[in-house]
C-alpha positions as CSV (number, residue, x, y, z in Angstrom):
1,X,47.0,-2.9,15.4
2,X,43.5,-4.2,16.1
3,X,42.9,-7.3,18.1
4,X,41.4,-10.3,16.3
5,X,37.6,-10.8,16.7
6,X,36.5,-13.3,19.3
7,X,34.1,-15.0,16.9
8,X,30.7,-14.5,15.2
9,X,27.6,-13.1,17.0
10,X,24.1,-13.5,15.6
11,X,21.0,-11.7,16.8
12,X,17.6,-11.2,15.2
13,X,14.9,-8.5,15.9
14,X,11.3,-8.4,14.8
15,X,10.5,-5.5,12.5
16,X,8.7,-3.1,14.9
17,X,9.3,0.2,13.1
18,X,10.8,3.2,14.8
19,X,12.7,2.2,17.9
20,X,12.1,3.5,21.4
21,X,14.2,4.1,24.5
22,X,13.5,0.6,25.7
23,X,14.8,-1.0,22.5
24,X,17.9,1.2,22.7
25,X,18.8,0.4,26.3
26,X,17.7,-3.3,26.0
27,X,19.3,-4.3,22.7
28,X,20.6,-1.7,20.3
29,X,23.3,-0.2,22.6
30,X,24.7,-3.7,23.1
31,X,24.5,-4.5,19.3
32,X,26.7,-1.4,18.7
33,X,29.3,-2.3,21.4
34,X,29.6,-6.0,20.3
35,X,31.0,-4.8,16.9
36,X,34.3,-4.0,18.5
37,X,34.8,-7.6,19.6
38,X,32.9,-9.8,17.2
39,X,32.0,-10.3,13.6
40,X,28.3,-9.4,13.9
41,X,25.3,-10.6,11.9
42,X,22.1,-8.8,12.7
43,X,18.9,-9.9,11.1
44,X,15.4,-8.4,10.7
45,X,13.3,-11.5,11.4
46,X,10.3,-10.7,9.3
47,X,9.2,-14.4,8.9
48,X,9.0,-14.7,12.7
49,X,6.8,-11.6,12.7
50,X,4.2,-13.5,10.6
51,X,3.3,-15.7,13.5
52,X,1.6,-12.9,15.4
53,X,0.9,-9.9,13.1
54,X,-2.6,-9.3,12.0
55,X,-1.6,-7.3,8.9
56,X,1.5,-7.1,6.9
57,X,0.6,-3.7,5.4
58,X,3.4,-2.0,7.4
59,X,6.0,-4.8,7.4
60,X,8.3,-3.2,4.8
61,X,8.0,0.3,6.3
62,X,8.6,-1.1,9.8
63,X,11.7,-2.9,8.5
64,X,13.0,0.3,6.9
65,X,12.4,2.5,9.9
66,X,14.0,0.0,12.3
67,X,17.1,-0.5,10.2
68,X,17.4,3.3,9.9
69,X,17.4,3.6,13.7
70,X,20.0,0.8,14.0
71,X,22.4,2.5,11.6
72,X,21.9,5.9,13.2
73,X,22.6,4.4,16.6
74,X,26.0,3.1,15.3
75,X,25.6,-0.2,13.5
76,X,28.4,-0.2,10.9
77,X,27.2,-2.0,7.8
78,X,30.6,-1.9,6.2
79,X,31.8,-4.5,8.7
80,X,28.5,-5.8,10.2
81,X,26.1,-7.9,8.1
82,X,22.6,-6.4,8.3
83,X,19.9,-8.1,6.3
84,X,16.3,-9.3,6.2
85,X,15.5,-12.9,7.1
86,X,13.1,-13.7,4.3
87,X,15.7,-12.6,1.7
88,X,17.9,-15.6,2.5
89,X,15.6,-18.5,2.0
90,X,18.1,-21.1,3.1
91,X,16.9,-20.4,6.7
92,X,13.5,-22.1,5.9
93,X,15.4,-25.0,4.4
94,X,17.4,-25.5,7.5
95,X,14.3,-25.0,9.6
96,X,12.7,-28.0,7.8
97,X,15.8,-30.2,8.4
98,X,15.8,-29.2,12.1
99,X,12.1,-30.1,12.4
100,X,13.0,-33.7,11.8
101,X,15.2,-33.9,14.9
102,X,12.9,-31.8,17.2
103,X,10.4,-33.2,19.7
104,X,7.0,-31.7,19.5
105,X,6.6,-32.1,23.3
106,X,9.7,-30.0,23.9
107,X,8.4,-27.2,21.8
108,X,5.0,-27.0,23.6
109,X,6.8,-27.1,27.0
110,X,8.8,-23.9,26.3
111,X,7.7,-21.0,28.5
112,X,7.6,-18.6,25.6
113,X,5.1,-20.8,23.7
114,X,2.9,-21.0,26.7
115,X,3.0,-17.2,27.0
116,X,2.0,-16.8,23.4
117,X,-0.9,-19.3,23.8
118,X,-2.2,-17.1,26.7
119,X,-1.8,-13.9,24.6
120,X,-3.4,-15.2,21.4
121,X,-5.5,-18.2,22.2
122,X,-7.4,-18.0,18.9
123,X,-4.3,-18.0,16.8
124,X,-2.1,-21.0,17.7
125,X,-0.6,-21.5,14.3
126,X,2.0,-24.1,13.2
127,X,4.5,-21.3,12.8
128,X,4.1,-20.3,16.4
129,X,4.7,-23.8,17.6
130,X,7.8,-24.0,15.4
131,X,9.1,-20.5,16.2
132,X,12.0,-21.8,18.3
133,X,13.0,-24.2,15.5
134,X,13.2,-21.3,13.0
135,X,15.1,-19.3,15.6
136,X,17.6,-22.2,15.9
137,X,17.9,-22.3,12.2
138,X,18.7,-18.5,12.2
139,X,21.5,-19.0,14.6
140,X,23.0,-22.3,13.2
141,X,22.8,-21.2,9.5
142,X,25.4,-18.5,10.2
143,X,27.5,-20.7,12.5
144,X,27.2,-18.1,15.3
145,X,29.6,-18.7,18.2
146,X,27.6,-16.5,20.6
147,X,24.1,-15.1,20.9
148,X,23.5,-12.0,23.1
149,X,20.3,-12.4,25.1
150,X,18.9,-11.7,28.5
151,X,18.7,-14.5,31.0
152,X,15.0,-15.0,30.3
153,X,16.0,-16.2,26.8
154,X,18.4,-18.8,28.1
155,X,15.9,-21.7,27.5
156,X,15.8,-20.8,23.8
157,X,19.6,-20.8,23.4
158,X,19.8,-24.2,25.2
159,X,17.1,-25.4,22.9
160,X,19.1,-24.3,19.9
161,X,22.2,-26.1,21.3
162,X,20.1,-29.3,21.8
163,X,18.9,-29.2,18.2
164,X,22.4,-28.7,16.9
165,X,23.6,-31.6,19.0
166,X,20.7,-33.8,17.8
167,X,21.5,-33.0,14.2
168,X,25.2,-33.6,14.5
169,X,24.6,-36.8,16.4
170,X,22.0,-38.2,14.0
171,X,24.1,-37.5,10.9
172,X,27.5,-38.2,12.5
173,X,28.9,-34.8,11.7
174,X,30.3,-31.7,13.4
175,X,29.2,-29.4,10.6
176,X,27.0,-27.2,12.9
177,X,28.2,-25.0,15.8
178,X,26.7,-25.1,19.3
179,X,26.2,-21.5,20.1
180,X,27.1,-20.1,23.5
181,X,24.7,-17.7,25.3
182,X,26.3,-14.3,25.8
183,X,24.3,-13.1,28.8
184,X,23.6,-9.4,28.7
185,X,22.2,-7.2,31.4
186,X,19.0,-6.1,29.7
187,X,17.3,-3.6,32.0
188,X,13.6,-3.5,32.3
189,X,12.9,-0.1,31.0
190,X,9.6,1.2,32.3
191,X,7.3,3.3,30.1
192,X,6.0,6.8,30.9
193,X,3.3,5.2,33.0
194,X,6.0,4.1,35.5
195,X,4.5,0.6,35.8
196,X,4.7,-1.3,32.6
197,X,7.6,-2.2,30.3
198,X,8.1,0.5,27.6
199,X,6.0,-0.7,24.7
200,X,4.4,0.7,21.5
201,X,1.3,-1.3,22.1
202,X,0.8,0.4,25.4
203,X,1.6,3.8,24.0
204,X,4.0,4.5,26.9
205,X,7.1,4.8,24.9
206,X,9.6,7.5,23.9
207,X,10.8,7.2,20.3
208,X,14.4,7.8,19.5
209,X,13.6,9.6,16.3
210,X,11.0,11.9,17.9
211,X,11.7,15.7,17.7
212,X,13.2,17.4,20.8
213,X,9.8,19.0,21.4
214,X,8.0,15.6,21.1
215,X,10.5,14.0,23.4
216,X,10.0,16.7,26.1
217,X,6.3,16.4,25.8
218,X,6.5,12.7,26.5
219,X,8.9,13.1,29.3
220,X,6.6,15.6,31.0
221,X,3.9,12.9,31.0
222,X,6.1,10.5,32.9
223,X,4.9,9.3,36.3
224,X,7.3,10.1,39.2
225,X,7.0,9.2,42.9
226,X,3.4,8.2,43.2
227,X,3.4,9.2,46.9
228,X,4.4,12.7,46.3
229,X,1.3,14.8,46.0
230,X,2.5,18.4,46.3
231,X,5.6,20.3,45.3
232,X,6.4,20.9,49.0
233,X,6.3,17.1,49.8
234,X,9.7,15.3,50.0
235,X,10.1,12.8,47.3
236,X,11.7,9.3,47.1
237,X,14.0,8.9,44.1
238,X,14.3,5.2,44.8
239,X,10.8,4.6,43.4
240,X,10.9,7.3,40.7
241,X,11.2,6.1,37.1
242,X,12.5,9.6,36.0
243,X,15.3,9.3,38.5
244,X,16.2,5.9,37.1
245,X,16.6,7.5,33.7
246,X,18.6,10.3,35.2
247,X,21.2,7.7,36.3
248,X,21.6,6.6,32.7
249,X,21.5,10.0,30.9
250,X,22.6,12.6,33.4
251,X,26.0,13.4,34.8
252,X,27.0,11.8,38.2
253,X,27.0,15.3,39.7
254,X,23.4,15.9,38.6
255,X,22.3,12.5,39.8
256,X,23.8,13.1,43.2
257,X,22.2,16.6,43.4
258,X,18.7,15.3,42.4
259,X,19.0,12.5,44.9
260,X,19.5,14.9,47.7
261,X,17.2,17.8,46.6
262,X,14.3,15.5,45.8
263,X,14.3,14.1,49.3
264,X,14.3,17.6,50.8
265,X,11.7,19.0,48.3
266,X,14.3,21.5,47.0
267,X,13.5,20.2,43.5
268,X,10.1,19.4,42.2
269,X,9.0,16.7,39.8
270,X,8.3,19.2,36.9
271,X,11.9,20.6,37.2
272,X,13.3,17.1,37.5
273,X,11.5,16.0,34.3
274,X,12.6,19.0,32.4
275,X,16.2,18.4,33.3
276,X,15.9,14.8,32.2
277,X,14.3,15.8,28.9
278,X,17.2,18.3,28.3
279,X,19.8,15.6,28.9
280,X,18.0,13.0,26.9
281,X,17.7,15.3,23.9
282,X,21.4,16.2,24.2
283,X,22.3,12.5,24.2
284,X,20.1,11.8,21.1
285,X,21.5,14.7,19.1
286,X,24.2,12.6,17.3
287,X,21.6,9.9,16.6
288,X,19.1,12.3,15.1
289,X,21.8,14.0,13.0
290,X,22.9,10.7,11.5
291,X,19.3,9.6,10.9
292,X,18.5,12.8,9.1
293,X,21.6,12.3,7.0
294,X,20.7,8.8,6.0
295,X,17.1,9.8,5.2
296,X,18.5,12.2,2.5
297,X,19.6,9.2,0.6
298,X,16.3,7.4,-0.4
299,X,18.0,4.2,-1.5
300,X,20.5,4.0,1.4
301,X,18.7,1.5,3.6
302,X,17.8,-0.7,0.6
303,X,21.4,-0.7,-0.5
304,X,22.6,-1.7,3.0
305,X,20.1,-4.6,3.1
306,X,20.9,-5.8,-0.4
307,X,24.6,-5.8,0.4
308,X,23.9,-7.6,3.7
309,X,21.7,-10.2,1.9
310,X,24.5,-11.0,-0.5
311,X,27.1,-11.4,2.3
312,X,24.7,-13.5,4.4
313,X,23.8,-15.7,1.4
314,X,27.4,-16.6,0.9
315,X,27.5,-18.1,4.5
316,X,24.1,-19.6,4.2
317,X,24.6,-21.4,0.9
318,X,27.9,-22.9,2.2
319,X,26.2,-24.1,5.4
320,X,23.3,-25.7,3.6
321,X,25.6,-27.4,1.2
322,X,27.5,-28.9,4.2
323,X,24.2,-29.8,5.9
324,X,22.9,-31.6,2.8
325,X,26.2,-33.4,2.4
326,X,26.0,-34.6,6.0
327,X,22.4,-35.8,5.6
328,X,23.1,-37.5,2.3
329,X,20.8,-35.4,0.1
330,X,21.7,-34.7,-3.5
331,X,23.8,-31.6,-4.2
332,X,23.4,-29.2,-7.1
333,X,26.2,-29.3,-9.6
334,X,28.4,-26.3,-9.5
335,X,28.0,-24.1,-12.5
């Protein structure tokens, strides 16, 4: 007999196309695990993406590819709601209602807004300022009990809680749920340059859906111990990004052996990287097999998203009805 679920989890991800190792270790792996304990709602936040993208030419393709990776990694659409944000318009309605109880000063003080201003000083659009309000609407619309985030996102979850409290207080209701932050240990996955966070924009990433040959080629480009100049030099695994990955994807016995042999120059960086590439490819075999299977059904992703939209809409429409009733706005007559 299965244990009852602890509540509902919501998380949203911008449509970035094919996912890489950093996405997997930082988010997707956790998304999959949460399904065993929670009713999960996972959303492709394409409206959020509009605040920063320069072109929407690849928006649909990126959504398709990202969802394909999510499902291949183990997201189970028969029990988990997977949908696209813009397909459930009630979120923008709740966003509007939330904007009436939100201080502009609070929005411009958020660290993430200040970061975006530095990154795109010539595109400070209204949507960018209101990004956290829309995020709060995403969470509150589905009455999520918990939101899995890294500690750096704590201000946004507390901000969502403040908006929910403000709304409930102003309209003397308890219709909306204050979500709890479910802190997750999101590792900073360095890219193949060994310095920066793995990122497509920096082209230092390893795609999950790459072929074994492509994966090995990328791994062989990885920077190891920067102080080790020759094969005969002893290495320092403590500062080697490849060794960090070994600790995730290689057996404990191999990790122990590499840790010793690297320090005594019994193993070189090339051999160390080839071993990691082999183990990474072995780990990704089931993922790639599922992905290939899903790709054979051209309408599979669309069907999953359509089903997810229908299920998400049931929750969203009920929440909006309750919100309007609390505010005192007219309700549509039931047909």
